[in-house]
C-alpha positions as CSV (number, residue, x, y, z in Angstrom):
1,M,76.8,-98.9,-109.6
2,F,74.0,-101.6,-109.0
3,K,74.4,-102.3,-112.5
4,K,78.0,-102.9,-113.2
5,L,77.9,-105.4,-110.3
6,L,74.5,-106.7,-112.6
7,I,76.5,-107.3,-115.7
8,L,79.6,-108.6,-114.1
9,V,77.6,-111.6,-112.0
10,G,75.8,-112.2,-114.9
11,I,79.8,-112.8,-116.9
12,V,80.8,-114.5,-114.3
13,G,77.5,-117.4,-114.1
14,V,77.8,-117.9,-117.7
15,A,81.4,-118.5,-117.9
16,A,81.5,-120.8,-114.7
17,I,78.5,-122.8,-117.6
18,V,80.8,-122.9,-119.3
19,A,83.9,-124.8,-117.9
20,K,81.3,-126.7,-116.7
21,R,79.6,-128.0,-119.5
22,V,83.8,-127.9,-121.3
23,K,84.7,-130.1,-118.5
24,E,82.0,-132.5,-118.7
25,T,83.4,-132.6,-123.0
26,N,85.8,-133.7,-121.9
27,D,85.4,-136.4,-119.7
28,E,82.8,-138.3,-121.9
29,R,85.2,-137.7,-124.4
30,A,88.0,-139.1,-122.5
31,L,85.7,-142.4,-121.1
32,W,84.3,-142.8,-124.8
33,H,88.3,-143.1,-125.7
34,E,89.2,-146.0,-122.8
35,A,85.9,-147.8,-123.2
36,T,87.1,-148.4,-127.5
37,T,90.6,-148.4,-127.5
38,A,92.2,-152.0,-127.0
39,P,93.5,-152.8,-123.6
40,D,96.9,-152.7,-124.1
41,L,98.0,-156.2,-122.8
42,R,101.8,-156.9,-122.5
């Protein structure tokens, strides 16, 4: 039982790390997009 719980905690931890990296990548991409596009001066 303890082994299954430990595996589950490991999987949840890895999923949290992956989700954090995906969010950071998306935030970085959005920042670069904002910084490199011409402003809309209409």
